[in-house]
BADREN-462103 format. One line per field, with one value per atom (N, C-alpha, C): residue number from 1; residue in three letters; atom name; x, y, z. Coordinates in steps of 0.2 Angstrom, whole numbers, plus 5000, padded with zeros to 4 digits. Example, Ala and Ser with C-alpha at 12.3 -4.5 7.8 and 13.67 -1.06 7.14 Angstrom:
k = [1 1 1 2 2 2]
r = [ALA ALA ALA SER SER SER]
a = [N CA C N CA C]
px = [5066 5062 5066 5064 5068 5064]
py = [4972 4978 4984 4989 4995 5000]
pz = [5039 5039 5039 5035 5036 5039]
This chain:
k = [1 1 1 2 2 2 3 3 3 4 4 4 5 5 5 6 6 6 7 7 7 8 8 8 9 9 9 10 10 10 11 11 11 12 12 12 13 13 13 14 14 14 15 15 15 16 16 16 17 17 17 18 18 18 19 19 19 20 20 20 21 21 21 22 22 22 23 23 23 24 24 24 25 25 25 26 26 26 27 27 27 28 28 28 29 29 29 30 30 30 31 31 31 32 32 32 33 33 33 34 34 34 35 35 35 36 36 36 37 37 37 38 38 38 39 39 39 40 40 40 41 41 41 42 42 42 43 43 43 44 44 44 45 45 45 46 46 46 47 47 47 48 48 48 49 49 49 50 50 50 51 51 51 52 52 52 53 53 53 54 54 54 55 55 55 56 56 56 57 57 57 58 58 58 59 59 59 60 60 60 61 61 61 62 62 62 63 63 63 64 64 64 65 65 65 66 66 66 67 67 67 68 68 68 69 69 69 70 70 70 71 71 71 72 72 72 73 73 73 74 74 74 75 75 75 76 76 76 77 77 77 78 78 78 79 79 79 80 80 80 81 81 81 82 82 82 83 83 83 84 84 84 85 85 85 86 86 86 87 87 87 88 88 88 89 89 89 90 90 90 91 91 91 92 92 92 93 93 93 94 94 94 95 95 95 96 96 96 97 97 97 98 98 98 99 99 99 100 100 100 101 101 101 102 102 102 103 103 103 104 104 104 105 105 105 106 106 106 107 107 107 108 108 108 109 109 109 110 110 110 111 111 111 112 112 112 113 113 113 114 114 114 115 115 115 116 116 116 117 117 117 118 118 118 119 119 119 120 120 120 121 121 121 122 122 122 123 123 123 124 124 124 125 125 125 126 126 126 127 127 127 128 128 128 129 129 129 130 130 130 131 131 131 132 132 132 133 133 133 134 134 134 135 135 135 136 136 136 137 137 137 138 138 138 139 139 139 140 140 140 141 141 141 142 142 142 143 143 143 144 144 144 145 145 145 146 146 146 147 147 147 148 148 148 149 149 149 150 150 150 151 151 151 152 152 152 153 153 153 154 154 154 155 155 155 156 156 156 157 157 157 158 158 158 159 159 159 160 160 160 161 161 161 162 162 162 163 163 163 164 164 164 165 165 165 166 166 166 167 167 167 168 168 168 169 169 169 170 170 170 171 171 171 172 172 172 173 173 173 174 174 174 175 175 175 176 176 176 177 177 177 178 178 178 179 179 179 180 180 180 181 181 181 182 182 182 183 183 183 184 184 184 185 185 185 186 186 186 187 187 187 188 188 188 189 189 189 190 190 190 191 191 191 192 192 192 193 193 193 194 194 194 195 195 195 196 196 196 197 197 197 198 198 198 199 199 199 200 200 200 201 201 201 202 202 202 203 203 203 204 204 204 205 205 205 206 206 206 207 207 207 208 208 208 209 209 209 210 210 210 211 211 211 212 212 212 213 213 213 214 214 214 215 215 215 216 216 216 217 217 217 218 218 218 219 219 219 220 220 220 221 221 221 222 222 222 223 223 223 224 224 224 225 225 225 226 226 226 227 227 227 228 228 228 229 229 229 230 230 230 231 231 231 232 232 232 233 233 233 234 234 234 235 235 235 236 236 236 237 237 237 238 238 238 239 239 239 240 240 240 241 241 241 242 242 242 243 243 243 244 244 244 245 245 245 246 246 246 247 247 247 248 248 248 249 249 249 250 250 250 251 251 251 252 252 252 253 253 253 254 254 254 255 255 255 256 256 256 257 257 257 258 258 258 259 259 259 260 260 260 261 261 261]
r = [MET MET MET SER SER SER ASP ASP ASP SER SER SER HIS HIS HIS LEU LEU LEU SER SER SER PRO PRO PRO ASN ASN ASN ALA ALA ALA PRO PRO PRO TYR TYR TYR ALA ALA ALA ASP ASP ASP ALA ALA ALA ASN ASN ASN TRP TRP TRP ARG ARG ARG ALA ALA ALA ILE ILE ILE VAL VAL VAL GLU GLU GLU ALA ALA ALA ILE ILE ILE ASP ASP ASP GLU GLU GLU VAL VAL VAL SER SER SER PRO PRO PRO ASP ASP ASP LEU LEU LEU VAL VAL VAL VAL VAL VAL HIS HIS HIS THR THR THR GLY GLY GLY ASP ASP ASP VAL VAL VAL SER SER SER LEU LEU LEU ASN ASN ASN GLY GLY GLY ALA ALA ALA ASP ASP ASP ASP ASP ASP VAL VAL VAL CYS CYS CYS ASP ASP ASP LEU LEU LEU VAL VAL VAL HIS HIS HIS ALA ALA ALA ARG ARG ARG ASP ASP ASP MET MET MET LEU LEU LEU ASP ASP ASP ARG ARG ARG LEU LEU LEU GLY GLY GLY ALA ALA ALA PRO PRO PRO TRP TRP TRP VAL VAL VAL ALA ALA ALA ILE ILE ILE PRO PRO PRO GLY GLY GLY ASN ASN ASN HIS HIS HIS ASP ASP ASP ILE ILE ILE GLY GLY GLY ASP ASP ASP ILE ILE ILE ASP ASP ASP ASP ASP ASP GLU GLU GLU HIS HIS HIS GLN GLN GLN PRO PRO PRO VAL VAL VAL ASP ASP ASP ASP ASP ASP LEU LEU LEU ARG ARG ARG ARG ARG ARG ARG ARG ARG CYS CYS CYS TYR TYR TYR GLN GLN GLN ARG ARG ARG VAL VAL VAL PHE PHE PHE GLY GLY GLY ASP ASP ASP ALA ALA ALA SER SER SER TRP TRP TRP MET MET MET ARG ARG ARG GLN GLN GLN LEU LEU LEU GLY GLY GLY ASP ASP ASP TRP TRP TRP THR THR THR LEU LEU LEU VAL VAL VAL GLY GLY GLY VAL VAL VAL ASP ASP ASP VAL VAL VAL GLN GLN GLN THR THR THR LEU LEU LEU LEU LEU LEU SER SER SER ASP ASP ASP LEU LEU LEU ASP ASP ASP GLY GLY GLY ALA ALA ALA GLU GLU GLU ALA ALA ALA LEU LEU LEU TRP TRP TRP GLU GLU GLU TRP TRP TRP LEU LEU LEU GLY GLY GLY GLY GLY GLY VAL VAL VAL LEU LEU LEU GLN GLN GLN THR THR THR LYS LYS LYS ALA ALA ALA PRO PRO PRO THR THR THR ALA ALA ALA LEU LEU LEU PHE PHE PHE THR THR THR HIS HIS HIS ARG ARG ARG PRO PRO PRO LEU LEU LEU ARG ARG ARG PRO PRO PRO TRP TRP TRP ARG ARG ARG VAL VAL VAL ASP ASP ASP ASP ASP ASP ALA ALA ALA ASP ASP ASP ASP ASP ASP PRO PRO PRO ARG ARG ARG ARG ARG ARG TYR TYR TYR VAL VAL VAL THR THR THR GLU GLU GLU PRO PRO PRO ASN ASN ASN ARG ARG ARG SER SER SER ARG ARG ARG LEU LEU LEU PHE PHE PHE SER SER SER LEU LEU LEU MET MET MET SER SER SER ALA ALA ALA GLY GLY GLY ASN ASN ASN VAL VAL VAL ARG ARG ARG LEU LEU LEU VAL VAL VAL ALA ALA ALA SER SER SER GLY GLY GLY HIS HIS HIS VAL VAL VAL HIS HIS HIS GLN GLN GLN TRP TRP TRP ARG ARG ARG HIS HIS HIS VAL VAL VAL VAL VAL VAL ASP ASP ASP THR THR THR VAL VAL VAL ASN ASN ASN HIS HIS HIS VAL VAL VAL TRP TRP TRP ALA ALA ALA PRO PRO PRO SER SER SER THR THR THR TRP TRP TRP ALA ALA ALA THR THR THR LEU LEU LEU PRO PRO PRO ASP ASP ASP ARG ARG ARG ILE ILE ILE GLN GLN GLN PRO PRO PRO VAL VAL VAL ILE ILE ILE GLY GLY GLY VAL VAL VAL LYS LYS LYS THR THR THR VAL VAL VAL GLY GLY GLY MET MET MET VAL VAL VAL GLY GLY GLY HIS HIS HIS ASP ASP ASP LEU LEU LEU GLY GLY GLY ASP ASP ASP HIS HIS HIS GLY GLY GLY SER SER SER VAL VAL VAL SER SER SER SER SER SER THR THR THR LEU LEU LEU LEU LEU LEU GLN GLN GLN PRO PRO PRO ALA ALA ALA GLY GLY GLY VAL VAL VAL LEU LEU LEU LEU LEU LEU VAL VAL VAL THR THR THR VAL VAL VAL GLY GLY GLY ASP ASP ASP ASP ASP ASP PHE PHE PHE ASP ASP ASP SER SER SER PRO PRO PRO TYR TYR TYR THR THR THR HIS HIS HIS]
a = [N CA C N CA C N CA C N CA C N CA C N CA C N CA C N CA C N CA C N CA C N CA C N CA C N CA C N CA C N CA C N CA C N CA C N CA C N CA C N CA C N CA C N CA C N CA C N CA C N CA C N CA C N CA C N CA C N CA C N CA C N CA C N CA C N CA C N CA C N CA C N CA C N CA C N CA C N CA C N CA C N CA C N CA C N CA C N CA C N CA C N CA C N CA C N CA C N CA C N CA C N CA C N CA C N CA C N CA C N CA C N CA C N CA C N CA C N CA C N CA C N CA C N CA C N CA C N CA C N CA C N CA C N CA C N CA C N CA C N CA C N CA C N CA C N CA C N CA C N CA C N CA C N CA C N CA C N CA C N CA C N CA C N CA C N CA C N CA C N CA C N CA C N CA C N CA C N CA C N CA C N CA C N CA C N CA C N CA C N CA C N CA C N CA C N CA C N CA C N CA C N CA C N CA C N CA C N CA C N CA C N CA C N CA C N CA C N CA C N CA C N CA C N CA C N CA C N CA C N CA C N CA C N CA C N CA C N CA C N CA C N CA C N CA C N CA C N CA C N CA C N CA C N CA C N CA C N CA C N CA C N CA C N CA C N CA C N CA C N CA C N CA C N CA C N CA C N CA C N CA C N CA C N CA C N CA C N CA C N CA C N CA C N CA C N CA C N CA C N CA C N CA C N CA C N CA C N CA C N CA C N CA C N CA C N CA C N CA C N CA C N CA C N CA C N CA C N CA C N CA C N CA C N CA C N CA C N CA C N CA C N CA C N CA C N CA C N CA C N CA C N CA C N CA C N CA C N CA C N CA C N CA C N CA C N CA C N CA C N CA C N CA C N CA C N CA C N CA C N CA C N CA C N CA C N CA C N CA C N CA C N CA C N CA C N CA C N CA C N CA C N CA C N CA C N CA C N CA C N CA C N CA C N CA C N CA C N CA C N CA C N CA C N CA C N CA C N CA C N CA C N CA C N CA C N CA C N CA C N CA C N CA C N CA C N CA C N CA C N CA C N CA C N CA C N CA C N CA C N CA C N CA C N CA C N CA C N CA C N CA C N CA C N CA C N CA C N CA C N CA C N CA C N CA C N CA C N CA C N CA C N CA C N CA C N CA C N CA C N CA C N CA C N CA C N CA C N CA C N CA C N CA C N CA C N CA C N CA C N CA C N CA C]
px = [4815 4818 4825 4829 4836 4837 4842 4846 4842 4837 4834 4836 4840 4845 4838 4835 4831 4835 4832 4835 4831 4830 4828 4832 4838 4842 4844 4838 4839 4832 4830 4822 4822 4826 4824 4823 4825 4825 4818 4816 4809 4803 4804 4800 4800 4804 4804 4800 4801 4798 4791 4789 4782 4778 4781 4779 4781 4785 4785 4781 4778 4771 4766 4765 4758 4759 4764 4764 4763 4766 4766 4757 4754 4748 4743 4744 4742 4744 4750 4752 4749 4750 4748 4753 4759 4762 4762 4764 4763 4768 4774 4778 4783 4785 4791 4797 4803 4810 4815 4817 4822 4828 4833 4839 4845 4844 4848 4850 4854 4855 4848 4845 4838 4838 4843 4844 4851 4852 4857 4864 4862 4869 4866 4863 4860 4866 4872 4878 4881 4879 4883 4876 4870 4865 4858 4857 4851 4845 4844 4838 4837 4843 4841 4837 4840 4836 4829 4828 4821 4817 4820 4816 4814 4819 4820 4814 4815 4809 4802 4801 4794 4793 4795 4795 4793 4796 4794 4788 4787 4780 4774 4775 4770 4767 4772 4771 4763 4760 4754 4754 4760 4760 4766 4766 4771 4777 4782 4789 4794 4800 4807 4813 4818 4824 4830 4834 4842 4846 4851 4855 4860 4863 4868 4873 4879 4884 4882 4877 4875 4871 4867 4864 4869 4874 4878 4886 4887 4894 4897 4903 4906 4911 4913 4920 4925 4930 4937 4937 4933 4931 4933 4939 4942 4937 4934 4929 4923 4920 4914 4913 4917 4918 4910 4909 4903 4907 4902 4905 4898 4899 4893 4889 4891 4888 4883 4885 4881 4875 4878 4873 4868 4868 4863 4861 4862 4858 4852 4856 4851 4846 4845 4842 4837 4839 4834 4829 4831 4826 4822 4826 4821 4820 4823 4824 4829 4827 4833 4836 4841 4846 4846 4845 4845 4838 4836 4828 4826 4821 4820 4812 4809 4801 4799 4794 4791 4785 4784 4778 4778 4770 4769 4774 4775 4780 4788 4788 4796 4797 4804 4808 4812 4811 4814 4820 4825 4832 4835 4834 4838 4843 4850 4856 4860 4863 4866 4873 4875 4882 4887 4885 4890 4893 4889 4892 4895 4891 4895 4901 4904 4909 4915 4912 4917 4921 4925 4929 4926 4921 4916 4915 4915 4913 4907 4902 4896 4895 4901 4902 4900 4904 4904 4897 4895 4888 4884 4884 4878 4881 4887 4888 4885 4884 4882 4875 4871 4865 4863 4865 4863 4864 4870 4870 4864 4863 4856 4849 4848 4843 4842 4848 4848 4846 4848 4848 4841 4836 4830 4829 4824 4823 4817 4814 4810 4814 4810 4814 4815 4822 4822 4826 4823 4825 4829 4836 4841 4843 4841 4842 4848 4853 4858 4861 4862 4864 4869 4875 4878 4878 4878 4879 4885 4885 4889 4896 4893 4901 4898 4904 4904 4902 4898 4896 4899 4903 4906 4913 4916 4924 4929 4926 4930 4927 4923 4922 4927 4929 4934 4930 4933 4930 4932 4928 4929 4927 4931 4927 4923 4923 4917 4911 4912 4906 4902 4906 4904 4907 4905 4905 4911 4919 4925 4926 4932 4936 4940 4938 4936 4929 4926 4920 4914 4916 4911 4909 4917 4916 4911 4912 4910 4901 4900 4892 4890 4892 4890 4891 4894 4893 4888 4885 4880 4875 4874 4869 4867 4873 4873 4869 4871 4868 4860 4858 4851 4848 4842 4838 4836 4842 4842 4841 4835 4833 4834 4835 4834 4840 4844 4848 4847 4844 4842 4846 4847 4853 4853 4856 4856 4862 4863 4870 4874 4874 4875 4872 4865 4861 4859 4861 4859 4854 4851 4847 4851 4850 4855 4849 4848 4845 4851 4854 4858 4857 4856 4855 4861 4863 4870 4869 4863 4860 4855 4856 4851 4850 4843 4842 4847 4852 4853 4851 4848 4844 4847 4848 4850 4845 4842 4838 4841 4838 4841 4840 4841 4840 4832 4829 4823 4827 4830 4833 4836 4841 4845 4851 4853 4858 4865 4871 4878 4881 4883 4886 4892 4893 4898 4905 4906 4912 4914 4910 4911 4910 4905 4903 4903 4906 4905 4898 4898 4892 4891 4888 4889 4883 4877 4869 4867 4859 4857 4856 4859 4857 4851 4847 4840 4837 4832 4828 4823 4821 4815 4816 4812 4811 4811 4809 4809 4804 4800 4793 4796 4796 4798 4791 4789 4784 4787 4786 4789 4782 4786 4781 4779 4774 4773 4778 4782 4786 4793 4796 4801 4804 4798 4800 4801 4805 4804 4806 4800 4799 4802 4806 4809 4807 4803 4802 4804 4807 4810 4804 4802 4796 4798 4795 4798 4790 4789 4781 4780 4775 4775 4776 4780 4781 4787 4791 4798 4802 4806 4811 4817 4820 4827 4832 4834 4839 4846 4851 4858 4861 4864 4867 4873 4874 4879 4878 4872 4871 4864 4859 4853 4852 4857 4855 4862 4863 4871 4871 4877 4878 4879 4876 4876 4884 4886 4893 4899 4897 4903 4901 4897 4896 4899]
py = [5318 5315 5318 5315 5319 5314 5316 5317 5312 5316 5315 5315 5319 5319 5321 5326 5325 5331 5329 5331 5329 5332 5329 5324 5323 5317 5311 5311 5306 5304 5298 5296 5293 5288 5283 5289 5294 5299 5302 5303 5305 5301 5294 5290 5288 5288 5287 5292 5297 5305 5305 5302 5301 5297 5292 5288 5291 5295 5299 5303 5306 5312 5309 5303 5300 5297 5295 5294 5300 5304 5312 5312 5311 5314 5310 5302 5299 5301 5302 5303 5309 5314 5322 5323 5324 5327 5334 5338 5344 5347 5344 5348 5342 5345 5339 5343 5341 5343 5340 5342 5339 5341 5337 5338 5338 5341 5341 5338 5339 5336 5334 5340 5340 5340 5342 5341 5337 5334 5329 5335 5341 5344 5351 5354 5361 5364 5363 5367 5370 5365 5368 5368 5367 5369 5369 5375 5380 5376 5373 5368 5363 5362 5355 5358 5364 5367 5368 5372 5373 5366 5362 5356 5352 5352 5350 5354 5360 5367 5363 5362 5361 5354 5349 5342 5343 5347 5348 5352 5356 5360 5355 5349 5345 5341 5341 5339 5341 5337 5339 5340 5344 5346 5352 5357 5362 5359 5362 5359 5366 5363 5366 5363 5366 5362 5365 5362 5364 5363 5366 5363 5358 5352 5349 5350 5346 5347 5348 5344 5343 5349 5355 5360 5366 5367 5372 5371 5366 5363 5361 5358 5355 5358 5357 5361 5357 5362 5360 5355 5357 5354 5358 5355 5360 5360 5355 5355 5359 5357 5360 5363 5369 5371 5375 5375 5380 5386 5391 5397 5403 5409 5413 5413 5413 5411 5406 5400 5394 5394 5398 5401 5403 5409 5415 5410 5408 5403 5399 5396 5391 5396 5401 5405 5409 5410 5412 5408 5402 5396 5395 5391 5390 5394 5400 5403 5403 5403 5405 5398 5397 5390 5389 5393 5391 5394 5391 5393 5392 5394 5391 5392 5386 5386 5384 5385 5383 5378 5373 5368 5364 5366 5366 5367 5362 5365 5365 5363 5361 5367 5368 5373 5369 5369 5366 5371 5368 5373 5368 5371 5370 5373 5371 5375 5373 5377 5375 5373 5367 5367 5367 5367 5368 5375 5379 5386 5387 5384 5385 5381 5376 5372 5374 5382 5383 5389 5394 5400 5406 5403 5409 5416 5422 5428 5427 5422 5422 5416 5412 5407 5409 5415 5415 5418 5422 5426 5420 5415 5409 5405 5404 5401 5405 5411 5416 5415 5415 5415 5408 5401 5397 5396 5399 5398 5400 5406 5411 5406 5402 5400 5392 5390 5385 5386 5392 5393 5394 5390 5390 5384 5383 5379 5373 5376 5371 5366 5360 5353 5356 5354 5357 5351 5352 5347 5350 5349 5351 5347 5351 5346 5350 5345 5347 5342 5343 5339 5333 5333 5328 5327 5321 5318 5322 5321 5325 5321 5313 5310 5301 5299 5291 5288 5282 5278 5272 5268 5264 5264 5261 5260 5260 5256 5255 5260 5265 5269 5277 5278 5283 5290 5294 5301 5305 5304 5307 5314 5319 5327 5328 5323 5324 5319 5316 5313 5316 5317 5321 5326 5331 5336 5334 5337 5335 5340 5339 5343 5349 5355 5356 5359 5360 5362 5357 5350 5346 5349 5349 5352 5358 5363 5369 5368 5362 5362 5360 5354 5351 5356 5360 5365 5371 5371 5376 5371 5366 5361 5359 5358 5357 5362 5370 5376 5377 5372 5372 5366 5363 5357 5354 5352 5349 5342 5339 5332 5327 5329 5326 5329 5326 5329 5324 5326 5323 5326 5321 5322 5316 5318 5313 5312 5313 5313 5307 5303 5296 5291 5292 5286 5280 5281 5276 5277 5273 5274 5272 5275 5273 5278 5274 5279 5277 5282 5281 5286 5284 5288 5289 5296 5296 5305 5304 5310 5313 5313 5315 5310 5311 5304 5307 5304 5305 5300 5304 5300 5302 5296 5297 5294 5299 5298 5295 5289 5287 5292 5291 5293 5292 5296 5294 5291 5292 5290 5283 5283 5277 5275 5269 5268 5268 5268 5269 5260 5258 5250 5252 5246 5244 5246 5245 5246 5254 5259 5265 5267 5266 5266 5261 5262 5255 5256 5249 5249 5252 5257 5260 5261 5260 5259 5253 5256 5252 5254 5251 5254 5252 5257 5256 5263 5263 5269 5271 5277 5279 5285 5286 5293 5292 5296 5295 5299 5295 5299 5300 5308 5310 5311 5308 5309 5314 5320 5325 5325 5323 5322 5328 5329 5336 5337 5334 5334 5333 5332 5331 5326 5322 5315 5313 5309 5307 5300 5300 5293 5294 5290 5290 5284 5283 5277 5277 5272 5271 5271 5273 5273 5271 5266 5264 5263 5268 5268 5263 5260 5258 5261 5256 5259 5263 5263 5266 5261 5261 5257 5256 5251 5250 5248 5254 5253 5255 5253 5256 5260 5263 5268 5264 5263 5261 5252 5250 5244 5243 5246 5246 5252 5257 5263 5265 5266 5270 5277 5277 5282 5289 5295 5300 5304 5300 5303 5302 5297 5295 5298 5304 5307 5315]
pz = [4594 4588 4587 4583 4581 4574 4571 4567 4559 4557 4552 4545 4544 4537 4532 4533 4527 4522 4516 4509 4504 4498 4492 4489 4492 4490 4494 4499 4503 4504 4501 4499 4506 4508 4514 4521 4521 4526 4526 4520 4519 4519 4518 4518 4526 4529 4538 4541 4538 4541 4541 4535 4533 4538 4541 4546 4555 4553 4561 4561 4556 4555 4557 4554 4557 4564 4565 4573 4578 4576 4580 4580 4575 4573 4578 4579 4583 4591 4592 4600 4603 4598 4599 4605 4605 4612 4611 4618 4620 4615 4614 4611 4607 4601 4598 4598 4601 4601 4596 4590 4587 4589 4590 4593 4587 4582 4577 4570 4567 4560 4556 4557 4554 4546 4544 4536 4536 4530 4526 4526 4523 4521 4521 4526 4526 4528 4530 4532 4525 4520 4512 4508 4509 4504 4508 4506 4509 4507 4502 4500 4505 4506 4513 4519 4521 4526 4525 4519 4516 4517 4514 4515 4520 4525 4532 4536 4534 4539 4534 4528 4525 4529 4531 4532 4540 4544 4551 4553 4547 4548 4547 4543 4544 4549 4555 4561 4563 4566 4569 4576 4578 4585 4584 4590 4590 4591 4587 4588 4589 4592 4591 4589 4587 4584 4588 4587 4587 4583 4580 4574 4576 4571 4572 4567 4568 4563 4556 4554 4546 4545 4549 4549 4549 4555 4552 4552 4552 4551 4559 4559 4565 4568 4574 4578 4575 4574 4571 4566 4562 4554 4548 4545 4540 4535 4533 4528 4527 4534 4535 4542 4543 4551 4552 4558 4559 4559 4557 4556 4556 4556 4556 4550 4546 4539 4539 4541 4540 4547 4553 4558 4555 4551 4549 4546 4542 4535 4539 4544 4549 4552 4555 4559 4555 4547 4543 4541 4542 4540 4546 4551 4559 4563 4564 4570 4574 4581 4586 4587 4586 4588 4594 4600 4606 4609 4614 4615 4622 4625 4631 4631 4633 4634 4641 4644 4647 4647 4650 4648 4655 4659 4664 4669 4674 4679 4677 4670 4667 4663 4663 4661 4654 4648 4644 4638 4639 4635 4631 4624 4619 4618 4616 4616 4611 4606 4600 4602 4603 4606 4600 4595 4589 4590 4591 4593 4599 4605 4612 4612 4609 4608 4607 4600 4596 4599 4594 4598 4593 4592 4587 4592 4590 4594 4599 4597 4600 4605 4606 4611 4619 4619 4627 4628 4624 4626 4628 4623 4623 4629 4634 4639 4645 4643 4649 4650 4644 4642 4646 4643 4647 4653 4656 4664 4668 4664 4667 4667 4661 4660 4664 4665 4670 4676 4679 4688 4688 4689 4692 4696 4700 4705 4700 4694 4691 4689 4689 4686 4678 4676 4667 4663 4657 4653 4648 4647 4643 4634 4630 4624 4620 4619 4616 4609 4605 4599 4601 4603 4604 4612 4614 4621 4626 4632 4635 4637 4637 4638 4635 4636 4634 4641 4639 4645 4645 4641 4640 4641 4645 4646 4640 4635 4628 4624 4625 4620 4621 4615 4615 4618 4621 4622 4617 4610 4604 4605 4603 4601 4598 4591 4586 4588 4594 4596 4604 4607 4614 4615 4622 4624 4627 4626 4630 4634 4639 4642 4639 4642 4648 4648 4643 4641 4646 4646 4649 4656 4660 4665 4668 4663 4664 4662 4658 4656 4664 4665 4672 4677 4678 4683 4682 4678 4675 4677 4676 4676 4685 4688 4696 4699 4696 4699 4699 4695 4694 4696 4692 4693 4687 4683 4677 4679 4677 4678 4671 4665 4659 4654 4652 4646 4640 4635 4630 4623 4621 4614 4609 4604 4599 4595 4589 4585 4583 4589 4587 4584 4583 4580 4584 4590 4594 4600 4602 4608 4615 4619 4626 4632 4638 4644 4651 4653 4658 4664 4669 4675 4679 4680 4683 4687 4692 4695 4691 4684 4680 4676 4672 4665 4659 4656 4650 4645 4639 4636 4629 4624 4618 4613 4608 4604 4598 4594 4589 4582 4577 4570 4569 4565 4564 4555 4553 4547 4545 4549 4548 4552 4552 4558 4554 4558 4553 4555 4550 4550 4556 4558 4563 4560 4555 4551 4552 4552 4552 4559 4564 4570 4575 4579 4587 4590 4593 4596 4602 4603 4610 4613 4609 4614 4610 4607 4604 4596 4591 4586 4582 4582 4578 4578 4574 4571 4575 4576 4578 4582 4587 4592 4598 4603 4610 4613 4617 4621 4628 4630 4637 4640 4646 4651 4656 4657 4661 4666 4673 4679 4681 4687 4689 4694 4698 4702 4700 4694 4691 4690 4690 4687 4680 4677 4670 4668 4665 4661 4653 4650 4643 4640 4634 4631 4623 4622 4613 4610 4605 4599 4593 4591 4584 4581 4578 4574 4569 4567 4561 4555 4550 4544 4544 4550 4551 4548 4543 4542 4545 4547 4550 4546 4543 4536 4539 4535 4537 4532 4533 4528 4524 4518 4514 4514 4518 4518 4514 4516 4513 4507 4507 4501 4500 4494 4494 4499 4502 4507 4504 4505 4502 4503 4509 4511 4506 4502 4496 4490 4491 4483 4485]
């Protein structure tokens, strides 16, 4: 799941989250992975981070998370840049921003791509760590907040939306040295599944879609989460899940946009 934007100031986010929690209780997955923007404005308000952590703890399954731009700031953002202070604040509430887990035959890797793509002092050490954990023969799922690249020819290669060059080639090189079978991301609030030597799967937001006047259609604009069935021999099956009770709402149309305040 991704882009829940949980906050005491985002009632639609919390309402849809309650439906997500009920669905997780029914599905009972081995692990829940949240690919960032857990909070609405955790980058500037620790109360949003604490609220989001409390909501994640209500899941009836083990979970891990990686931060998004709303949690620790964005790359090259003058208003809300990713920095060490925001990163430490996130880590105090959620723990490690990058991690590795073993799940059966699979290796699951979550990377804090906000830091990875930055010029912060910890970025190069994170690249080295990522290269090490991806060098395995085990089938691997890589979780990152933003997608690695656009898939439509008319979609701009926006550095605020995707991993752009030269970092993209560097990341693909690390992936090719191992056995990455799945790259799961969020960030764009749209669902998409593309196979290009590996499975690239975008999870929609559990909160809301963005209107076309703000964001182009580059996938399927919907609300929900994704179920990944990771097979014993490296097979991947990914399914869009839209639990009963999750409302398909649009920011600025169905409720006032929190970004205008």
